[in-house]
N, C-alpha and C positions, 0 to 999 in steps of 0.2 A: 966559141960561145953564142956568137951571133947567129950562125947558121944554126945551131941547135934551138934557139930561141925563135927564129923564122919558122922551122920545122914544127915546132909545138904549135905556134898559133895557126900554121896552115892545117894541121891535123884537127884542132879544135874547131876551125871553120868548116871544114869537111864533115866533122862529125854533127855540127849543128845543122849543116845543110841536109845531110841524110836524115836526120831527126825531123826536120821541118817537112821534107818531102814525105816522110811516112806519116806525119800528123795529117797533110793535106789528103793523102791516100786514105787515111782511116775516117776523116770527116767526110769524104766524098763517098766512101763504100758504106759507112755505118751510119751516118746521119744525113742521108739525102734529103730528108723532108725538111732540113734547115739549111744544108750546105750544098748548093749545086755547082757541079763543074763539068763541062763538056770538053771533050779534045783527047780523052785518053791519057796514057802515059806521059806523052809530052807535056800538056797541059798540067799535071800533077807536079812534074820536074820542075816547070817554068814558075808556077805558083810558089812551090817550096823553096826555090831559089830567090823568088822575089822577096819572100817573108824573111829570108836569112838576111838579104841586102838591107831591106827596110829596117830590121832589127839593129843593125850596124850603124846605119847613116841617120834614119828618121826616129828612131825611138828615142835617143839621147834628147834631140830637141823637143819631142813630145813630153818627156819627162821634165824638162825645164820649164815648158809652158804649163804643165799641170801641176807643178810643185806648190802653188798656192792652195790648188784644191786638196791636194794630198794632206798637207799641213792642217787645213780646216777640218778634213774628215778624221784625222787623227786627233786633233783637240776634242772634236765631238764625241768620238769614242771614248777618250779618257774621261770626259765629264759624264757620260752615261755610266761607264764602269764604276767611277767612285759615287755617283748618285745611286746605283744599284747597291753597292756596298753600305752606304749610309741607310738605305732603305731597309736592308736586312738587319742592321743595327736597331732601326726604329721598330721593326717587328719583334725583336728580342725583348725590347724594354717594354713594349706593350704587354707582355705576359709576366711583367714583374709586378710587385706589389706598388700601386701608383702613389702610396703614402711615402715610399721609399724612393722611387725614381720616375720621373716624367719627361720624355724626349719628345719635343715638338719642333717641327720645321715650318716657320711662318713665312708668309709672303707667296704661296702658291708655287708654280713652277719656277719663277724667278728665284725665290728662296731656295728652293732645292739647287738651282744651278750655282747660286753664290756658295752656299755651303759645300756642294761637291768640288768646285774649284779651289776654295779655301782647304778643304781636307785632302786633295790631290796635291796641292802645292806643299802643305805642311808635310805630308808622308813622303814627298820626293826630297825635300830638304834634310828630313831625317835619316833616309836612306843614304843620301851623298854623305852626311856627317860621319856614319858608322860604317863607311867602305872599308 
């Protein structure tokens, strides 16, 4: 079983290496105005192998270092998504009879952020409750 497991990992590593080498070749061949590489095939193989190795050893460290930024970006995306949803709801209510319904978000951008966060949190709680 262990030998089969090692063979599987070696095959995955070989496939990743070949795909990275092909990526470097494609970039050097088709995107020369952005990606310059001299040295022919040996350079393509070396850079492809280097990308494979750095993906194994350096990328996990980079992911840990950038986790706060990823979390921040995700939170911002969620707030923007919920704000856009509330904005669409607001647009619908503007077309309704103002004696029947009037929806306003006060406080400028901060008010929209607060409402979007509250709306998103409430929707997440409801989604979790009814799983």
